[in-house]
C-alpha positions in Angstrom: 25.8 59.2 -14.0 24.0 59.4 -17.3 20.5 58.2 -18.1 21.7 55.1 -19.9 23.8 54.0 -16.9 20.9 54.6 -14.5 18.6 52.6 -16.8 21.0 49.7 -16.9 21.4 49.8 -13.1 17.6 49.8 -12.7 17.3 46.9 -15.1 20.0 44.9 -13.2 18.2 45.6 -9.9 14.9 44.5 -11.4 16.4 41.2 -12.8 18.2 40.6 -9.5 14.9 41.1 -7.5 13.0 38.8 -9.9 15.6 36.0 -9.5 15.8 36.5 -5.8 12.0 36.4 -5.4 11.7 33.3 -7.6 14.4 31.6 -5.7 12.9 32.5 -2.3 9.4 31.3 -3.3 10.7 28.0 -4.7 12.9 27.4 -1.7 10.1 28.1 0.8 7.7 25.8 -1.1 10.4 23.1 -1.3 11.3 23.2 2.4 7.6 23.4 3.4 7.1 20.2 1.6 10.2 18.7 3.2 9.0 19.7 6.6 5.5 18.3 6.0 6.8 15.0 4.5 9.1 14.8 7.6 11.4 12.3 5.9 14.7 14.1 6.5 16.1 14.6 10.0 15.1 18.0 11.4 18.7 19.2 12.1 19.8 18.3 8.5 16.7 20.1 7.1 17.5 23.3 9.1 21.1 23.2 7.9 20.0 22.7 4.3 17.5 25.6 4.6 20.2 28.0 6.0 22.6 27.0 3.2 19.8 27.6 0.7 19.2 31.1 2.1 22.9 31.9 1.9 22.9 30.6 -1.7 20.1 33.0 -2.6 22.1 35.9 -1.0 25.3 34.9 -2.8 23.6 34.5 -6.2 21.9 37.9 -5.7 25.3 39.5 -5.2 26.5 37.8 -8.4 23.4 39.0 -10.3 23.9 42.6 -9.2 27.6 42.6 -10.3 28.7 45.4 -12.6 30.7 42.9 -14.6 28.5 41.4 -17.3 30.3 38.0 -17.2 29.8 37.5 -13.5 26.1 38.6 -13.8 25.5 36.0 -16.5 27.1 33.3 -14.3 24.8 34.4 -11.5 21.8 34.3 -13.8 22.8 30.8 -15.0 23.4 29.5 -11.5 20.1 31.0 -10.2 18.2 29.3 -13.1 19.9 26.0 -12.4 19.0 26.3 -8.7 15.4 27.1 -9.5 15.1 24.1 -11.9 16.8 21.8 -9.4 14.5 22.9 -6.6 11.4 22.4 -8.9 12.8 18.9 -9.9 13.1 17.9 -6.2 9.7 19.4 -5.4 8.1 17.2 -8.1 9.7 14.1 -6.6 8.5 15.1 -3.1 5.0 15.9 -4.2 4.7 12.6 -6.1 6.0 10.8 -3.0 3.5 12.6 -0.8 0.6 11.7 -3.1 1.8 8.1 -3.3 2.0 7.7 0.5 -1.4 9.3 0.9 -3.1 7.0 -1.5 -1.2 3.9 -0.2 -2.0 4.6 3.4 -5.6 5.6 2.8 -6.8 2.0 2.6 -9.5 1.9 5.2 -12.1 0.2 3.1 -12.8 -2.9 1.1 -15.0 -3.6 -1.9 -17.4 -6.5 -2.1 -19.2 -7.3 -5.4 -22.5 -9.2 -4.9 -24.0 -10.8 -8.0 -27.6 -11.4 -8.8 -27.4 -14.9 -10.3 -30.1 -16.7 -12.4 -30.1 -20.0 -14.4 -28.3 -19.6 -17.7 -31.2 -21.0 -19.7 -33.8 -18.6 -18.1 -35.4 -15.7 -19.8 -34.0 -13.2 -17.2 -31.3 -11.0 -18.7 -31.5 -7.8 -16.6 -32.4 -6.9 -13.1 -35.8 -5.4 -14.1 -36.9 -8.9 -15.3 -37.0 -10.0 -11.7 -39.8 -7.7 -10.7 -42.2 -9.5 -8.3 -39.8 -12.5 -8.1 -38.0 -14.2 -5.3 -34.4 -13.4 -4.6 -32.6 -15.9 -2.3 -29.6 -15.3 -0.1 -27.6 -17.0 2.7 -25.4 -15.3 5.3 -25.1 -12.0 3.4 -23.3 -9.4 5.6 -24.6 -6.4 3.7 -28.2 -7.2 3.0 -29.4 -3.8 4.0 -27.1 -2.0 1.6 -28.0 -4.5 -1.2 -31.7 -3.9 -0.7 -31.0 -0.2 -1.1 -29.2 -0.8 -4.4 -32.1 -2.9 -5.6 -35.0 -0.8 -4.4 -36.1 0.0 -7.9 -37.1 -3.6 -8.3 -40.0 -5.2 -6.4 -38.4 -8.3 -4.9 -39.3 -10.8 -2.3 -36.2 -11.7 -0.3 -35.9 -15.3 1.0 -33.2 -16.4 3.4 -32.0 -20.0 3.0 -30.4 -22.2 5.7 -27.2 -23.0 3.8 -25.3 -22.2 0.6 -26.1 -25.7 -0.8 -29.8 -25.0 -0.1 -29.5 -21.6 -1.8 -27.9 -23.0 -5.0 -30.2 -26.1 -5.1 -33.3 -23.8 -4.7 -32.2 -22.0 -7.8 -31.4 -25.2 -9.8 -34.8 -26.7 -8.8 -36.7 -23.5 -9.8 -37.9 -22.9 -6.2 -36.5 -19.3 -6.4 -35.9 -17.2 -9.5 -32.5 -15.7 -8.5 -29.9 -15.8 -5.7 -27.1 -13.5 -4.4 -23.5 -14.8 -4.6 -20.4 -12.7 -3.9 -17.6 -12.7 -6.5 -15.3 -15.0 -4.6 -18.1 -17.5 -4.0 -18.7 -17.7 -7.7 -14.9 -18.3 -8.2 -15.0 -21.2 -5.7 -18.0 -22.7 -7.4 -16.3 -22.5 -10.7 -13.2 -24.3 -9.4 -15.0 -27.0 -7.3 -18.3 -27.6 -9.2 -17.9 -26.5 -12.8 -21.1 -28.3 -13.9 -23.2 -26.2 -11.6 -21.3 -23.1 -12.4 -22.0 -23.5 -16.1 -25.7 -23.6 -15.4 -25.6 -20.0 -13.9 -25.3 -16.5 -15.3 -24.9 -13.1 -13.7 -27.4 -10.4 -14.7 -26.5 -7.7 -12.2 -23.6 -6.8 -9.9 -23.8 -4.6 -6.8 -20.6 -3.0 -5.5 -20.5 -2.3 -1.7 -17.7 -0.4 -0.1 -17.1 -1.1 3.6 -14.9 0.5 6.2 -12.4 -1.8 7.9 -10.4 -1.6 11.1 -7.6 0.6 9.9 -5.1 0.5 12.8 -5.8 -1.9 15.7 -2.5 -1.8 17.5 -0.8 1.4 16.5 2.8 1.9 17.8 6.0 3.8 17.0 7.7 1.5 14.7 11.1 3.1 15.2 11.1 2.2 18.9 8.8 -0.8 19.5 8.8 -4.3 17.9 5.9 -4.9 15.6 4.2 -7.4 13.2 3.1 -6.7 9.6 0.9 -9.1 7.7 1.6 -9.2 3.9 -1.4 -10.4 1.9 -1.2 -11.2 -1.8 -4.7 -11.5 -3.2 -5.4 -13.6 -6.4 -6.8 -10.8 -8.6 -5.9 -8.1 -11.1 -7.3 -4.6 -10.9 -8.6 -2.8 -7.8 -6.7 -3.5 -4.6 -9.8 -2.9 -2.5 -11.5 -5.9 -4.0 -12.2 -8.8 -1.6 -10.5 -12.0 -2.8 -8.6 -15.1 -1.6 -5.2 -14.4 -0.1 -2.7 -16.5 -2.1 0.3 -15.2 -0.3 0.3 -15.0 3.5 3.5 -13.7 5.2 4.0 -12.4 8.7 7.0 -10.0 9.0 8.1 -9.5 12.6 10.4 -6.6 13.2 12.5 -5.5 16.2 14.0 -2.0 15.5 16.1 -2.1 18.7 17.8 -5.3 17.8 17.8 -4.7 14.1 16.2 -8.2 13.5 13.5 -9.3 11.1 11.8 -12.7 10.9 9.7 -13.5 7.8 7.2 -16.3 8.4 5.6 -17.8 5.3 2.2 -19.5 5.9 0.7 -22.0 3.4 -2.4 -20.8 1.7 -4.2 -24.1 2.3 -3.5 -24.2 6.1 -6.7 -25.6 7.7 -7.3 -23.2 10.6 -9.9 -21.1 12.5 -10.8 -18.1 10.4 -13.3 -16.7 12.8 -16.4 -18.1 11.1 -17.2 -20.9 13.5 -15.9 -23.6 11.3 -12.3 -24.2 10.1 -11.4 -23.3 6.6 -8.3 -22.7 4.4 -6.4 -19.6 5.3 -6.7 -18.4 1.7 -10.5 -18.4 2.0 -10.3 -15.9 4.9 -9.4 -13.2 2.4 -12.8 -13.6 0.8 -14.4 -12.0 3.8 -11.9 -9.2 4.2 -8.4 -8.7 5.4 -9.6 -8.5 9.0 -10.5 -12.2 8.9 -7.0 -13.1 7.5 -5.4 -11.1 10.3 -7.6 -12.7 12.9 -6.8 -16.2 11.6 -3.0 -15.6 11.7 -3.2 -14.0 15.2 -4.9 -17.1 16.5 -2.5 -19.5 14.7 0.7 -17.9 15.9 -0.5 -16.3 19.1 0.6 -12.8 18.0 -0.9 -9.3 17.7 -0.6 -8.0 14.2 -0.1 -4.2 14.1 -0.2 -3.5 10.4 -0.9 -5.0 7.0 0.3 -4.5 3.4 -2.0 -5.8 0.7 -0.9 -6.4 -2.9 -2.4 -8.0 -6.0 -1.2 -9.4 -9.3 -1.1 -6.0 -10.9 1.3 -4.8 -8.2 3.8 -7.6 -9.0 3.7 -7.2 -12.8 4.1 -3.4 -12.7 6.8 -3.3 -10.1 9.0 -5.9 -11.7 8.7 -4.3 -15.2 9.5 -0.8 -13.9 12.5 -2.1 -12.1 13.8 -3.6 -15.3 13.3 -7.3 -14.4 14.6 -9.5 -11.6 17.6 -11.8 -11.4 16.9 -15.0 -9.5 18.4 -18.5 -9.3 15.9 -21.3 -10.1 16.5 -24.7 -8.4 14.6 -26.8 -11.0 13.2 -26.7 -14.5 9.4 -26.5 -14.7 6.6 -25.2 -17.0 3.6 -23.4 -15.5 0.0 -23.6 -16.5 0.3 -20.4 -18.5 3.1 -21.9 -20.6 6.1 -20.2 -19.1 9.1 -22.5 -18.9 11.7 -21.7 -16.3 15.0 -23.6 -16.7 17.3 -24.4 -13.8 19.9 -21.8 -13.2 20.2 -18.0 -13.2 17.1 -16.3 -14.8 16.0 -12.8 -15.6 12.2 -12.4 -15.2 9.9 -9.7 -16.5 6.7 -8.9 -14.7 4.4 -11.5 -16.2 7.2 -14.2 -15.8 7.8 -13.2 -12.2 4.1 -13.5 -11.5 3.8 -16.9 -13.1 7.0 -18.0 -11.2 5.6 -17.1 -7.8 2.1 -18.4 -8.5 2.9 -22.0 -9.6 2.5 -24.7 -7.1 1.6 -27.7 -9.2 4.8 -28.1 -11.1 7.5 -27.4 -8.4 8.8 -29.9 -5.9 6.9 -29.6 -2.6 3.8 -28.0 -4.1 2.8 -25.0 -2.1 5.9 -25.2 0.0 8.0 -25.0 -3.1 6.0 -22.0 -4.3 6.6 -20.4 -0.9 10.4 -20.8 -1.4 10.1 -19.2 -4.9 8.1 -16.3 -3.4 10.8 -15.6 -0.9 13.4 -15.6 -3.7 11.4 -13.0 -5.7 10.9 -10.9 -2.5 14.6 -10.8 -1.9 15.3 -9.9 -5.5 12.7 -7.1 -5.4 14.3 -5.8 -2.1 17.8 -5.7 -3.7 16.5 -4.0 -6.8 14.5 -1.4 -5.0 17.7 -0.4 -3.0 19.8 -0.1 -6.2 20.8 3.2 -7.6 18.9 2.5 -10.8 15.6 3.1 -8.9 15.9 6.9 -9.3 15.8 6.6 -13.1 12.2 5.6 -13.0 11.2 7.0 -9.6 8.2 9.1 -10.7 7.0 6.6 -13.3 7.3 3.9 -10.6 5.2 5.8 -8.1 2.6 6.7 -10.7 2.2 3.2 -12.0 2.0 1.6 -8.5 -0.8 3.9 -7.3 -3.8 1.8 -6.5 -1.9 -1.6 -6.7 -1.1 -1.9 -3.0 -2.5 -0.5 0.2 -1.4 -0.5 3.8 -2.8 0.7 7.1 0.7 2.0 8.2 0.3 5.6 9.0 2.1 8.0 6.6 3.9 9.6 9.6 5.1 6.1 10.7 6.6 5.4 7.3 8.4 8.7 7.0 9.6 8.5 10.6 11.0 5.1 9.9 12.8 6.3 6.8 14.2 9.2 8.7 15.3 7.0 11.6 17.0 4.6 9.2 18.9 7.5 7.6 20.2 8.6 11.0 20.9 5.1 12.5 22.0 3.4 9.4 20.8 0.2 11.0 22.1 -3.0 9.6 19.4 -5.6 9.6 19.6 -9.3 10.3 17.1 -11.5 8.4 15.7 -14.9 9.3 12.9 -16.8 7.7 10.4 -19.5 8.7 8.5 -21.7 6.2 5.6 -23.5 7.8 4.6 -26.9 6.6 2.0 -29.6 7.3 0.4 -32.8 6.0 -2.0 -33.2 3.1 -5.7 -33.8 3.9 -9.2 -33.4 2.8 -11.8 -31.7 5.0 -15.1 -29.8 4.8 -14.6 -26.0 5.0 -16.7 -23.1 6.0 -16.6 -21.7 2.4 -17.5 -25.0 0.7 -19.5 -27.2 3.0 -21.0 -29.5 0.4 -17.8 -31.5 -0.3 -14.3 -32.0 1.1 -11.5 -29.9 -0.3 -7.7 -30.3 -0.3 -6.3 -28.7 2.9 -2.9 -28.7 4.6 -3.1 -29.8 8.3 -0.6 -27.6 10.3 2.5 -29.2 11.7 2.0 -28.3 15.3 5.7 -28.6 16.2 6.7 -26.2 13.4 3.9 -23.8 14.5 5.1 -23.9 18.1 8.7 -23.3 17.0 7.6 -20.3 14.9 5.7 -18.9 17.9 8.8 -19.2 20.1 11.1 -17.5 17.5 8.6 -14.7 16.9 8.2 -14.0 20.6 12.0 -13.9 21.0 12.0 -11.1 18.5 8.9 -9.2 19.5 9.2 -9.4 23.3 12.7 -7.9 23.6 
């Protein structure tokens, strides 16, 4: 064998080794990610891994062939397999990161505002040095004081929120502390007072919440998930009113799901000693919303999913819009007109459609029906083949727009279980109703607000249906 032939053979061996090594490294990384993500049944994963190793062996034989054409085919197939593996790896890594961020929601954010009179000379927090700062029923006073330690303040506790605000209006104290949602309520229910105030400083406090109270294996045991839709844009950790309140009861053995929609204005016990609207419970953290629904329906809630306005807009737009049937023509406060019949909604339109309760028949009940329509349309769109086209973009855009205390392992196990069982699910829904009323609430004690008094018969029927699903 001459030197040229030996050189060519060494070159072929070198290229073959490089391709084989690259393939082996990529395959090992890929399957390590698959094993860690645990979303594919173990037997299928092992079979795929063995097939991948045989593919590497087969391609190495092609790459070492003396026939140039066969070698080039081997090089091409090896390159394609490497690129395909990298492509799948990107999808898996994005999925892993998305699940980690979505399931790492064990805290909430409260924003406390230092509020003064709008016509005062105070414009920054330092202006309050040696002044009185009033507060009422502030859960995180110790943390607030730490944040304000650079200012020499005299803290004064008042006996009620009305006394707090009146103390400021009557110049008995120079400034008060109000949480963001309290300011929102004041703006809605007493705009004259609200317009007399201004915020000169905001303190952000992050608090841990009870992440998993009743953890179970969701592939084997019945469970309840609370879906909370808060009325804000931006950070999902922000504390705000829960505009959407849905309990999803799931029995994996029976393959049955019941969706119970609860009116936002339901006048119930929220765990503060005085009844309030269910929507106001969200102002104090998702734990209070969960507690209120557990008491109302006599259930244990295992998990929650929390979404906000940003979640809806981004998801609908990335899915290319939603197709729904609208029962009646109406125009919303933000000037969207929805005609009766089949509609295609973009993100902003879908959000306006599910938020409106003043222009649809039945008010909040009518809005609940529209929310169910959009949920079903979202569900159908997510399951469509077109989802893969925007998969990575979808995950990236949805980061930070929803959070759940479902463990990552529970989610992946459920997907794997569904792939194996191919379970066909039966869906049922309950829309709770009640009668209109006006009552004093814990959040706004100075005046009566519109509330919905629960229909006890409907609530009891819902309890019975949920127990039939959960107890079997």
